[in-house]
NUBA-821854 format. One line per field, with one value per atom (N, C-alpha, C, CB): residue number from 0; residue in one letter; atom name; x, y, z. Coordinates in pm, whole numbers, always signed. Glycine has a CB too. Layout:
REM residues N
resi = c(NUM ...)
resn = c(A ...)
name = c(CA ...)
xx = c(X ...)
yy = c(Y ...)
zz = c(Z ...)
***
This chain:
REM residues 92
resi = c(0 0 0 0 1 1 1 1 2 2 2 2 3 3 3 3 4 4 4 4 5 5 5 5 6 6 6 6 7 7 7 7 8 8 8 8 9 9 9 9 10 10 10 10 11 11 11 11 12 12 12 12 13 13 13 13 14 14 14 14 15 15 15 15 16 16 16 16 17 17 17 17 18 18 18 18 19 19 19 19 20 20 20 20 21 21 21 21 22 22 22 22 23 23 23 23 24 24 24 24 25 25 25 25 26 26 26 26 27 27 27 27 28 28 28 28 29 29 29 29 30 30 30 30 31 31 31 31 32 32 32 32 33 33 33 33 34 34 34 34 35 35 35 35 36 36 36 36 37 37 37 37 38 38 38 38 39 39 39 39 40 40 40 40 41 41 41 41 42 42 42 42 43 43 43 43 44 44 44 44 45 45 45 45 46 46 46 46 47 47 47 47 48 48 48 48 49 49 49 49 50 50 50 50 51 51 51 51 52 52 52 52 53 53 53 53 54 54 54 54 55 55 55 55 56 56 56 56 57 57 57 57 58 58 58 58 59 59 59 59 60 60 60 60 61 61 61 61 62 62 62 62 63 63 63 63 64 64 64 64 65 65 65 65 66 66 66 66 67 67 67 67 68 68 68 68 69 69 69 69 70 70 70 70 71 71 71 71 72 72 72 72 73 73 73 73 74 74 74 74 75 75 75 75 76 76 76 76 77 77 77 77 78 78 78 78 79 79 79 79 80 80 80 80 81 81 81 81 82 82 82 82 83 83 83 83 84 84 84 84 85 85 85 85 86 86 86 86 87 87 87 87 88 88 88 88 89 89 89 89 90 90 90 90 91 91 91 91)
resn = c(M M M M K K K K R R R R F F F F N N N N P P P P K K K K T T T T K K K K T T T T F F F F K K K K V V V V F F F F N N N N A A A A L L L L Y Y Y Y N N N N G G G G E E E E A A A A L L L L T T T T A A A A S S S S K K K K A A A A S S S S K K K K M M M M G G G G V V V V G G G G N N N N L L L L A A A A A A A A E E E E A A A A S S S S R R R R I I I I R R R R Q Q Q Q A A A A G G G G Y Y Y Y A A A A V V V V Y Y Y Y S S S S N N N N S S S S R R R R T T T T A A A A G G G G N N N N G G G G V V V V R R R R V V V V T T T T E E E E Y Y Y Y V V V V M M M M G G G G K K K K P P P P S S S S R R R R E E E E I I I I V V V V A A A A L L L L G G G G Y Y Y Y A A A A A A A A K K K K A A A A K K K K G G G G L L L L S S S S L L L L D D D D T T T T I I I I)
name = c(N CA C CB N CA C CB N CA C CB N CA C CB N CA C CB N CA C CB N CA C CB N CA C CB N CA C CB N CA C CB N CA C CB N CA C CB N CA C CB N CA C CB N CA C CB N CA C CB N CA C CB N CA C CB N CA C CB N CA C CB N CA C CB N CA C CB N CA C CB N CA C CB N CA C CB N CA C CB N CA C CB N CA C CB N CA C CB N CA C CB N CA C CB N CA C CB N CA C CB N CA C CB N CA C CB N CA C CB N CA C CB N CA C CB N CA C CB N CA C CB N CA C CB N CA C CB N CA C CB N CA C CB N CA C CB N CA C CB N CA C CB N CA C CB N CA C CB N CA C CB N CA C CB N CA C CB N CA C CB N CA C CB N CA C CB N CA C CB N CA C CB N CA C CB N CA C CB N CA C CB N CA C CB N CA C CB N CA C CB N CA C CB N CA C CB N CA C CB N CA C CB N CA C CB N CA C CB N CA C CB N CA C CB N CA C CB N CA C CB N CA C CB N CA C CB N CA C CB N CA C CB N CA C CB N CA C CB N CA C CB N CA C CB N CA C CB N CA C CB N CA C CB N CA C CB N CA C CB N CA C CB N CA C CB N CA C CB N CA C CB N CA C CB N CA C CB)
xx = c(+325 +432 +382 +480 +473 +442 +427 +550 +337 +323 +390 +173 +438 +509 +424 +646 +435 +365 +424 +376 +341 +392 +463 +279 +452 +515 +657 +431 +706 +835 +947 +825 +1070 +1188 +1197 +1316 +1155 +1157 +1072 +1106 +957 +871 +938 +737 +1006 +1076 +1180 +1143 +1257 +1360 +1294 +1451 +1192 +1123 +1066 +1011 +1002 +941 +1045 +865 +1158 +1264 +1319 +1378 +1346 +1399 +1297 +1439 +1172 +1065 +1048 +931 +1074 +1062 +1190 +1025 +1285 +1403 +1524 +1367 +1521 +1637 +1745 +1597 +1869 +1981 +2018 +2105 +2009 +2034 +2172 +1928 +2237 +2363 +2335 +2479 +2430 +2413 +2395 +2535 +2463 +2452 +2310 +2552 +2254 +2118 +2017 +2082 +2041 +1949 +1951 +1984 +2068 +2076 +1998 +2222 +1992 +1912 +1763 +1942 +1726 +1587 +1558 +1555 +1660 +1642 +1669 +1503 +1733 +1763 +1910 +1730 +1937 +2074 +2144 +2075 +2072 +2133 +2064 +2125 +2114 +2052 +2060 +2120 +2168 +2182 +2073 +2320 +2037 +1932 +1796 +1926 +1770 +1643 +1636 +1625 +1747 +1751 +1726 +1887 +1780 +1759 +1612 +1844 +1545 +1402 +1320 +1352 +1357 +1284 +1309 +1328 +1431 +1462 +1382 +1613 +1372 +1297 +1149 +1315 +1101 +962 +942 +916 +1051 +1039 +1077 +903 +1139 +1180 +1328 +1148 +1364 +1504 +1574 +1513 +1653 +1732 +1878 +1703 +1947 +2086 +2176 +2108 +2293 +2392 +2511 +2435 +2552 +2664 +2768 +2618 +2890 +2999 +3073 +3096 +3111 +3188 +3279 +3095 +3374 +3462 +3418 +3612 +3390 +3346 +3465 +3281 +3438 +3541 +3651 +3479 +3616 +3717 +3790 +3650 +3771 +3842 +3776 +3977 +3658 +3588 +3501 +3502 +3498 +3412 +3269 +3458 +3178 +3037 +2955 +2992 +2855 +2763 +2630 +2747 +2583 +2453 +2355 +2463 +2234 +2128 +2026 +2061 +1987 +1887 +1790 +1954 +1668 +1572 +1575 +1428 +1574 +1582 +1493 +1724 +1518 +1443 +1527 +1409 +1468 +1546 +1595 +1463 +1711 +1767 +1684 +1914 +1700 +1628 +1663 +1658 +1789 +1833 +1758 +1983 +1740 +1670 +1523 +1679 +1462 +1322 +1312 +1267 +1406 +1406 +1423 +1517 +1510 +1528 +1399 +1642 +1328 +1200 +1099 +1144 +1089 +997 +1038 +990 +1169 +1217 +1185 +1369 +1201 +1170 +1021 +1211 +937 +792 +756 +717 +821 +793 +829 +869 +927 +967 +886 +1116 +789 +703 +755 +681 +860 +913 +837 +1064 +820 +762 +823 +606 +792 +847 +798 +811 +682 +627 +702 +480 +764 +832 +979 +815 +1031 +1174 +1199 +1226)
yy = c(+786 +695 +601 +615 +567 +480 +335 +491 +265 +122 +49 +80 -70 -148 -267 -195 -304 -421 -545 -429 -628 -746 -848 -814 -835 -930 -889 -946 -776 -723 -755 -573 -743 -760 -648 -764 -529 -414 -444 -286 -507 -540 -642 -595 -740 -839 -772 -946 -681 -610 -520 -528 -444 -355 -432 -280 -543 -624 -674 -742 -720 -768 -654 -832 -539 -425 -373 -313 -366 -315 -404 -306 -533 -628 -638 -765 -547 -537 -616 -578 -677 -753 -659 -853 -696 -627 -711 -609 -650 -724 -696 -690 -800 -791 -841 -873 -820 -868 -1020 -827 -1089 -1235 -1278 -1291 -1215 -1248 -1212 -1177 -1097 -1052 -1147 -911 -1199 -1290 -1418 -1323 -1460 -1577 -1549 -1620 -1419 -1379 -1354 -1254 -1368 -1345 -1202 -1382 -1124 -983 -973 -891 -924 -916 -787 -931 -676 -546 -482 -453 -513 -465 -313 -528 -253 -107 -36 -64 -90 -30 -40 -97 -155 -172 -78 -318 -63 +29 +172 +20 +207 +341 +364 +360 +265 +277 +298 +152 +227 +240 +378 +129 +428 +564 +667 +594 +651 +746 +747 +715 +638 +631 +697 +486 +744 +819 +746 +863 +632 +556 +575 +405 +572 +590 +455 +655 +432 +309 +349 +233 +289 +321 +207 +352 +243 +141 +155 +155 +45 +41 -57 +1 -9 -97 -152 -22 -277 -341 -445 -406 -493 -599 -729 -567 -828 -959 -1032 -1044 -1142 -1220 -1270 -1336 -1288 -1336 -1221 -1425 -1097 -983 -916 -1024 -961 -905 -788 -1015 -678 -564 -600 -437 -578 -611 -486 -729 -460 -349 -407 -260 -363 -404 -289 -449 -322 -222 -247 -227 -139 -147 -31 -145 -51 +57 +121 +7 +252 +320 +442 +360 +522 +644 +759 +665 +849 +959 +1052 +1037 +1113 +1205 +1333 +1238 +1407 +1533 +1630 +1596 +1625 +1715 +1687 +1702 +1561 +1525 +1569 +1372 +1547 +1589 +1741 +1541 +1813 +1959 +2007 +2017 +1941 +1977 +1955 +1895 +1849 +1822 +1932 +1689 +1975 +2083 +2214 +2100 +2241 +2364 +2363 +2380 +2248 +2237 +2261 +2099 +2203 +2222 +2369 +2138 +2438 +2579 +2664 +2628 +2620 +2695 +2653 +2675 +2565 +2525 +2410 +2640 +2342 +2229 +2102 +2212 +2017 +1886 +1788 +1888 +1662 +1562 +1583 +1422 +1645 +1670 +1781 +1706 +1874 +1988 +1962 +2111 +1853 +1825 +1753 +1740)
zz = c(+566 +530 +420 +654 +336 +223 +269 +115 +205 +229 +113 +243 +143 +42 +1 +94 -126 -179 -113 -336 -49 +22 -68 +91 -199 -289 -328 -414 -277 -322 -224 -343 -276 -191 -89 -278 -130 -38 +85 -109 +64 +177 +269 +127 +212 +294 +383 +205 +324 +401 +504 +307 +463 +555 +674 +484 +647 +752 +852 +690 +801 +890 +976 +808 +914 +989 +1090 +893 +1048 +1136 +1260 +1059 +1242 +1353 +1436 +1301 +1412 +1498 +1455 +1631 +1338 +1290 +1238 +1181 +1256 +1193 +1071 +1293 +954 +830 +773 +726 +729 +655 +514 +725 +425 +287 +284 +201 +374 +381 +419 +481 +522 +563 +454 +693 +389 +284 +165 +239 +130 +16 +43 -17 +170 +206 +191 +349 +192 +173 +25 +255 -61 -204 -247 -243 -161 -191 -229 -68 -350 -398 -361 -545 -357 -330 -210 -455 -93 +31 +42 +152 -5 +3 -77 -49 -192 -274 -205 -412 -143 -72 +49 -27 +120 +234 +187 +308 +71 +16 -17 -110 -73 -105 +23 -180 +127 +254 +315 +353 +305 +353 +276 +339 +145 +63 +97 -84 +157 +199 +336 +203 +397 +521 +647 +534 +636 +754 +781 +736 +909 +949 +947 +1091 +844 +832 +844 +696 +939 +965 +921 +1114 +868 +831 +925 +680 +982 +1075 +1022 +1218 +1003 +958 +1078 +864 +1067 +1174 +1111 +1282 +1188 +1141 +1206 +1173 +1125 +1176 +1238 +1063 +1303 +1369 +1276 +1436 +1148 +1052 +982 +948 +1028 +973 +854 +934 +815 +699 +745 +628 +665 +695 +658 +619 +751 +731 +759 +822 +676 +700 +743 +573 +860 +912 +896 +1061 +860 +847 +957 +706 +1026 +1132 +1116 +1273 +1163 +1162 +1301 +1125 +1303 +1431 +1435 +1459 +1535 +1556 +1500 +1707 +1421 +1366 +1476 +1264 +1453 +1552 +1557 +1519 +1664 +1679 +1567 +1815 +1523 +1417 +1286 +1395 +1253 +1130 +1138 +1105 +1253 +1270 +1259 +1407 +1319 +1312 +1168 +1400 +1092 +951 +872 +889 +904 +837 +864 +882 +990 +1025 +959 +1176 +954 +890 +741 +912 +677 +534 +510 +479 +596 +584 +599 +689 +696 +720 +599 +844 +522 +402 +279 +375 +299 +189 +105 +102 +153 +78 +115 +105 +18 +42 -55 +29 -40 -131 -273 -85 -287 -421 -493 -410 -417 -479 -504 -394 -451 -466 -597 -349)
***
């Protein structure tokens, strides 16, 4: 798994998610992160399971929360199947 530079916004988001926080765009902006979706994408590309869940807040606004979780069995199986066929991140 990739490590992140502690001076980056990606590290701030990763650290919060890894410690069990559910992040919204509002919480991320307080951390100095402007585009939470892009940071979540970078963390996913590094091999971590980051899930986005949409919900409606009490005031009727749609909010997307990002959480770190455990990958499903299907995703793990796809990874093993790709490895068996000789695919890796270097060949993609």
